[in-house]
N, C-alpha and C positions, 0 to 999 in steps of 0.2 A: 634497551641495549645498554650494557654497562660500559665501563671504561672511564679514565680520568677526563674530567672536563665535559662530559656529555650528560645532558639531561634526559633526552629521549631520542628515539628513532621513530618519529611520528609520521603517519601517513596523512598528509593534508592535501585535499583536493586531488588525491590519487598519486601524489609525488612524495617519495621518501626524502626527508630533508634532515640534515644534521643541524641541531640547534644547540648552541653553547650556553652554559649558565651565565657567563659574563655578558652575553648578548652584545658582542663587540661592535656590531653595526647599528643595533638598536632600532627603535621605532619611535614614533611620536608619543611622548608621555606628558600628561598634564597640559596638553595644548601647545607645548613648545615646538617650534620648528627646528631648533638646534639643540644640541646637547654635547657634553664632553665625552670623549672616547679614550679609554685607557689603551692606547696603542703602544707597541714596543717602539724603540727608537728606530729611525730610518737611517739611510746612509748619510744624509745631510747632517743629522744630529750626531752621528758617529764621527764625522769629519770635524764638527765643532769641538767635540771632546778632545780629539787629537790635537787640533790647533791650540786649544786652551792649555793643554798640558805642555805643549812646546813653548807657549808664551810664558807660562809660569816658570819653566826651566830657565828661559832667557832672563827673566826678572831675578831669579835667584843668582844668576851670573853677573848681576849688576847693571843690566840694560833696562833703563826706564821706558816702559811701553804703555802708552795711554789707551788700553784696550777695553776698559770697563764699558764704555758706551756700545762698542761693537758686540761684545759678548752678551750684554744685556739685550741687544736687538735680536740675537740668535735665540736667546731664552724666550723672548716674546714669540718668535717664530714657532718654537716647540709647542707653546700653548695654543696659538691661534690655528695651527694646522689640525689640532684635535677638536676644534669647535666647528663642526660642520653639519650641514643639513643631512637628514637621514636619507638612505637610499629609497628608491621607489619600492612600494610594497605590494602593488597590484598592477595588472596590465593597463588599467586606466589612470593610474596615478602618474603625474608628470615626473620626469627625471629632473633632478635639480640642475638649474642653469646658472652659470656664474654671473655675478652682479655686473652691470655695465661699467661700474667705476673701475673694475679690475683692468679693463682694456685701456682706459685713460691713465690709470696709474702706471701700467707697464710702459705706455708711450712716454710718459713723463720721466720715468727712471731711465729709459733708454736714451732720451735726449740729454738729460742731465749727465749721465755717464759719459756720453760722447763729448760733451763740453768739458768735463773734467779731464778726459784723455787729451783733448786738444790743448788745454791750458798746461797740463803736465808736460806734454811734448814740447810746447813752446818754451817752457821754463828750462827744460833740459838743453834745448838748442841754445837758448840765451846764456845759460851757465857755461856751456862749452865755449862760447864766444868771448865771455868776460874774462875768464881765467882768474887765477889767484897767484900770479907770479910776483914775488916780492923781490925788490932790489936789495943788495947787501947793504945793511946798515940803516936803512930807513924804516923797514917793517911795514911798508904800505903796499897796497895792491897797485897794479899797473894802471888802473882806471883813475887812481887818485881819490877814490871814495871807498870807505870800508863797507864790506858786505854785512848784512845783518847776521848776527851770530845765532847760535842755537839757544838763545836766551829765553825763547818763548816756550819753555818746557812746562809752564804752568797752565797751558791750554793744550787741547788735542793737537797733535801733529799729523798732517794729512798723509804723508808718505807711509809711516808705520801703520796707521789705521787702515789704509788701503791694502798694504801688503799682507797684514795679518787678518784683516776682516774679510778679505777675498783671497786667502791663501790658496795655493793650487789644489790641495785636497777638497776644499770647499767649492772652488770654481768648477772642478771636474765633476763632482757628484751632483752639484746644482745643475750644471749643463746637461748631464745625463737625464735627470728628472724632467727638465724642461723639454729636452728632445723627445722623450717618450710622450709627454703631453701633446706636443705638436703633431706627432705621428699618429697617435691613437685616437684623438678626440677633436673633431672639427670645432666644437664649441669652445675648447680651450686653446685652439691653435693660434689665433691672432695674438692673444696676450702672452702665451708661452713663447712664441717666436720673438716678440719684442724683448721679453725678459732674457731670452737667450742671447740676444745682441748685447744687452746691458751687462750680462755676465762677462762677455768677452771684453767690453770696454773697460769695466772696472778692474778686471784682472790685469789687463795691459797697462792701465793707468798706474796701478800699484807697482808694476815692474819699472815703468818709466820714471816715476817720481822717487824711486829708491836711491839712485845716485845723488839726488839733491841733498838727502840727509847725510850721505857719506861724505859730501863735500862741505858739510857744516852750514847749510843754508836754511835748515828748518822748514817750517810750513809755508812761509812766504819768502820766495827766493830773491827777489829784487825789491829795492825800496819802492819802485813803482808797480810791483807785482800785486797779485791778488791778496796776499797776506791771509788774515783770519777768515776772509770770505771763502777762500778755497777750502779751509778746514771745515767750515760750516757746510759747504756744498757737499763735501765727502760724506759727512755724517748724515745729511738729508738723503743723499743717494743710497747709502747703505741701508738706512732704516726703511726707506720706501721699497727698496729691493726685497728686504727680508719680510716686510708686511705683505707685499704682493705675492711673493713666492709661497708664503704660508697660506694665504687664502686660495691661491690656485691649487695647492696641494690638498686643501680641505675639500674643494669641489671635485677634484680628480678622484679622491677616495670615495666620495658619495656617488659619483657618476659611474665609477668603474666597479662598484659592488653590484653584481648581477644576482639579485635575490631570486630564488626559484619561484616565489609567489608572483613576482612581476614578470618573469620570463615565460612561464608556461601559460597555457589556456586555463582560465578559472571560470568554469561554467560558461556563461554567454560572453564573458570578457576574453577577447583574443588579442594578444599583442600584435601590432601591425607589422607586416613584413617590410624590410628595408626596400626603398626605391632604388638605391645604389648599392651594389655589392663589391666589396674589395677583392683583390686577388687573394687566393687561399693557398697555403702550403700544407700538405699532409705528410706526417712522419709516422712510420710504423715498420713492422717486419714485412715489408712488401717486396715482391720480386724474388723471394726465396723459394717459391714453389710450394709453400704451405697452403693447403686448400682452405683451412680455417681463416688465415690472415687475408688470403685473396678474397674470400667471401665477405670479410669485414670491409675491405677496400671497395668491393662492388656495392655494398650497402651504403657506405658513406658517400660515394660518388652519386649513387641514385638519389639520395636525400638532398645533396648539395644542388644537383641539377634540377630537381623538382622545386627547389626554393629559388632558383634563378641564378645560381653561381656558375659562371662559365670559365673564368680564368683560374685554373687549378693546376698546381704543380705537385707532383708526388716524389718524395725522396725514396728511391728504390735501390735494391741490390742489383737488379738488372733493368736499368732505366729504358733501354730500347724496347724490351719485351713489354714492360708496363705501359709505355706510351702506345705501343701497337695494340695491345689487348684492350685497354680502357679508353683510348682516345684522349689522353691528357698529356701535358708536358711533364717530363720526368728528368730527374737529376740523380746521379750516383750519390748514395746516401753516406758512404764511408768517408773517413778523414784522409785516405791516401791520395785522392785526386778530386778534381772538380770543385775545389774550395771557392773559386771565384764564381762559378755558376750557382753554388749554394748561397753565396753572399748576395748575388744579384736577385735571386728568388726571394730571399728574406727581406732585402731592401725594398722590393716592390710590394710585398704582401702586406695586407692589413690584418689577416687572421692566420694564426698558426695552430693547427690541430695535431696533437699527439695522440695516437691511438686509432682504434681501440686495440684491445688484446692484452695479453700478459706481458707487458714490456718492462715494468719495474719489478724485476725479480733477479735473484742471484743464484739460481740453480745452475745457470751457465757461469763459467769462470769469470770472476770479477777481480781485477788487479789494477789499482790506481785508475788509469783512464781507459782500461780495457774491460769489456763486458757490457751487457745491455743497460744496466742502471747508469753508469757514467755517460754512455753515448746518448741515451734518450734525454737525460736531464741536461747535458751540456748543449745539445742542439736546441733544446727548448730555451735555455738561458741565452743562447746566441739570438734566438728569435726575439726574446724580451728586450735585449740590448738594442736590437734593430728597430724596436718600437712597434712590434706586432702585439696583438691580443693573443695570449697563450692559453689555449683550452686543452686540458687533458680530458678526453672524452672516451667513455666506454672502457675504462681500464680495469684489469684484474691485477691487483697489487699483491706481491709476495710470491713465494717466501722471501723475506729479507733477513738472512741469518747473520751476515757479516756486519761488523761495526762500521766499516767504510761505506757499505751500501746504505745502511740506515742513516749515517751522517749526511751523505749526499742527498738522500731523499728528503730528510728533514729540512735542509737549508735551500736546496734548489727547487724541489717541488713546491715549496711555500711561495715561490715567486710566480706560480701560475695564477691566472685569474679565476679559473674554475676547475674542479676535478669531479668528474662523474665516474661512478664505478658500476660494475655489473653484479656485484655480490656484497653482502653485508660484511663479510670477513675483510674485504679490502678497506672498507671504511674504518673498521676496528683497528686494522694495522696502521693506517695513516695516523689515526689518533695516538696510538701507542708510540709511533716513531716521533711524533711531535709536529706533524703538518697540520696547522690550525688556522692559518690566515685565509686561504682561499675558501670560497663556497664549495662545499662537498655534498654530493647528492647521489643517492642510489637510484639508478635507472635499470637498464637491461642491456644485454649484449646486442651489438648492432645487427647481428645476423637475424635476430627475431623480426626485424623490419622488412626483410626481403620477401618478395612475392613467392608463393608456393610453387613447386615445380609444376609445369604445365602438362596438359594431357599429351602434348606432342613430343615429350621426351623420348630419346632413343631407347628402344627396347633393350632389356638386359642382354639378351642373346647376341645382339649386334655390337655390344660394347667390346666384347673380347676379340682378340686377334689371334687366330682366325675366329670368325663367328661360329657358334655351336648351336646344335639342335636341342632345345630344352625338353623335347619330348622324351629324350633318353635319360633324363634325370628323375630320380625318385620313382622308378617303375612301380606301378601298383597304386600310386597316389593320385594319378590323373591330374585334373585341374586344381586339386586341393593342396598342391605343393606349397610348402612353407619355407621361407628364406630367412636364414639368420646371417646378418652382416656383422663382421668383426673388425675392429680396428686396434692395432698394436703398434708400438714404437720401441726402439731400443732404449733401455733404461737400466740404471744400476739395480741388480737383483733379479734380472730377467732369467738367470739360470735357475732360479727357484720358482718364479710365478709362471713362466712360459710352460713348463711341464704340467703345472696344475691346470692351466687354461686348456692345454691340449687334451688332458685327460677328461675334462668336462665336455669338450666338443666331441671327442671320440664317443663318450657315453651317449650324448644326444643323438649322434648319427647312428649308433648301434641300436638304440631303443625307439627311434622315431624315423621310420624309413621314408616318410614324406618330407624330410628336412634336408635342405642343402645349405652349405656354408660358403659365403663369399667374403674373402678377406679384402679390406678396403684400405689401400695406402693413402694417407692424408698428406704426406710430405714426400712425394716423389720416390726417388731411388732408395732413400734411407728407410722409409716405411715399407717399401716393397721388399727389401732384404729381410726386415724383421718379420714380415708376413710369410716369406718363404721359409724362414726358420720354424715358424709356428706350424705351417703346413707339413713340413718334414716330420715334426714331432707327432703330429696327428697320425700320419701314415705309419710311423715307426711304432706306435703304441700297440697294445695287445688287441685292440679292436680296429686295427688299421685296415687298409685295403678298400677305402671308400672311393678311390678313383675320382671320377668326374664330379662327385658330390662336394668336393672342396676345390674352389677356384680362387684365383687372385685377380683383382681388377688391374688393368694396365695403370702404370704410374703417370700417364699423360692426360688423364681426364680433367676436365674443368670442374670447379666447385659445383656448378649447376648439374652436371652429369652425375657427380658423386651423390649429390643430395637426391636426385631422382631415383638412384638405386636404393639408397638407404630408406627413402620414403616408402618404397614398395616392399620392404622387408616385414617379416612377422615379429622379429626380435632383433635388438641391436646390443651387442656386447663389445665393450671397448674402453680404451684409455683416452683417446683424443677428445677434447671438450667439444669441438665443433662437429665432430662425427655424432656425438650424443645429442647436440642441439639439432642437427639435421633430423635425427630420429624423432625427438619429442615434438618438433614442429609439425610432424605428420601424425602425431598421436601414437607412435610406435613405442611399446614398452622397452626399457633398457635395463641392462645389468652393467653398472659403471665400475671401472677399476680406477680407484682414486690414487693417482700418482702425484697429484698436485692439488693444493687447496682450492684452486679455481673449480675443479670438477665437483667437489662436494658443495662448494658455495652456490654454484648455479643450480644444480639439481635439488639442493635443499630448499631453494625458493619455490620449487615446483611440488614440494611435498613428497619427493622420491627418495628420502634419506635411507629407507630400508633396503633400497636396491643399489646402494653405493657400498663398495667393498674396499677396504684398505689394501693397497697393493702389497704391503710387506707381510700381511697375514692371510691373504685370501687363499682358499683351498678349493679343490674341485667339489668337495662336499658342500661348501657354502654356496657355490654357484648352482649346484643341483637343487638345493633348497630354495634358492631364489627363483629358479625356473619353475618349480612346482607352485610357488606362490603366484607367479605371473599367470600360469595356466589356469589356476583355480578361479581367478577373477579377471580373466583377460579382457572381456568386453567392457566391464565397468572401469578397469584401469585405463583403457584407451580413452574413454569418455572423460575420465578425471584429468588425464594428461592434456587433452585438447582444451578443457576448460581452464587449466592452470596456465597454459602458454598464451591464451588469447590476450590477456591484459598486457603481457610483456611486449607485444608488437607495438602498442601505443607508447609504452615507455621507451622502447628502442628507437622510436621515431622522434623522441623529445630531446635527444642530445643536442641537435643542431639548433634548437631554440636559443641556445647560448650564442651560437655564431650569428644568428639574426640580431640579437640584442647588442652584441659587439659591433656589428656592421652599422647599426643605427647610430651608435655613438661615433664611429669612424667617419660617417658621412655627415654628421650634424643633424640628423633627423630626430634625435632624442636629446 
């Protein structure tokens, strides 16, 4: 596989994995347990750069600020957070555990920070009581004793060191990083929680001690006060804080890197299932009546429940219907209402799953914060800020034509912990856009993991309202009746390709009297209207008058009922991806109309490229030639499709291995 920054798209142990030349997470080399990593700057380092620039500007304005020790400490932080143990590389390899001294160091810095805050508060209260009111003519303070001047500028001054060393941008992003460590990882939680308290104490101490400098009392505010010892304590607290934060960040990076080789089964090595499962939030195009997305939701919920997850919340367009159909908690997914309910769900959750399906695409209108790309990336960013593990699973990415959509994808999708896709084109596009930080892996569409339609499925004749007698269809064909299922949707250019498709189907009905056509709406009323337009074109054509041999399924069928119909067909012709997946899962040959890259991507993995037709150029003649090729080797083609789809079922069941790995870190089992 080509593309910038990619070495191979290799299949190791049955899993397609993207490996980068730079090997950013690396492995043990030369026996070393640790090594340096060339990471981009994080938010803390960006805040350091901002504060350093502000301090330089203040110095140019004539304010002497003794900040070299503090900035040097943050420089050491930048180095030490990149010196980290490698992530686990196999199911049996232990996940790196933070050193015990980190907990002790975090406790020490929290206590020292609290002491500094108390001393600074006492100094401020004392200063307010002493006052500096001078009587006219004598130039002395009301206490009769002169206060120490700011003459100690030859040594670090506590107040500016605190105020600049823990400036609000630094305090805010450090607190955010520590909050996520405490929420996401039980092994980091104690030390991160104590260091989070230290962040608050140091930031407040800097604010409290600021007025002392403005009153001219320097680093030691009373003759009997702490004097240089306070300055020394400030430097020790800040250095201890920076060192501990750096090492916690290093361990977090190692523990949160979910390498595929360690997450999935490798021969006899099976990653252990978590004993405790966190609450899970699912985000996708759910509740809209799209049979493909509802089938994805059914597949994800089945897998989660098989793995023992019970507390599941789904963000849905119709939450009441989703809750009733699937037996889960559900919250309205949009921004117009239920923001507090979404905040509560994300605040409780340990794992946030976005997907699957074609969520990151801008074929739908995208403008600023409107459109699928801004929505799905912003809700995932909210989950990350809330401290959830963010897993993009089973995605079909693209097309991403707009600069704004590509920009959002590059910066916000990079904050995910894992991105798994259902086709290679999605991996290529992520690389081209610039999404390189998360683990990225090619698996398969979730729907391939669903059980096949059972023998007890409702007969086709009973699905229609009113039911019909199939004996009247295809007279002369007897039991050898062949069914062609067709799926269409409204799409730009349909005035050109609908007549071509109608001409092809009319030809098939005219030349093959044993064939009936059933039009399959995959998205309720919208697809039913498109199917009706196609049926009218078939009847209006020169070979029309097929009557009951062309029927449209009701728009109210469940995904399982639709799949049962498609699985019983002789040939499937259509646009909708999951209609085609329903067909190939049953070994039914397809003629695919490629209106979106996801169609060609998924069918290309099955070796069915020759049966995929570009929607902009397809003609009735092309489809006739495709049908002749299908008929010429029909039985062999069915066997080939069945063999190609079989491995995808295992791949489709592997997405949630990442949820298990995240859960084991959330609970402290790893």
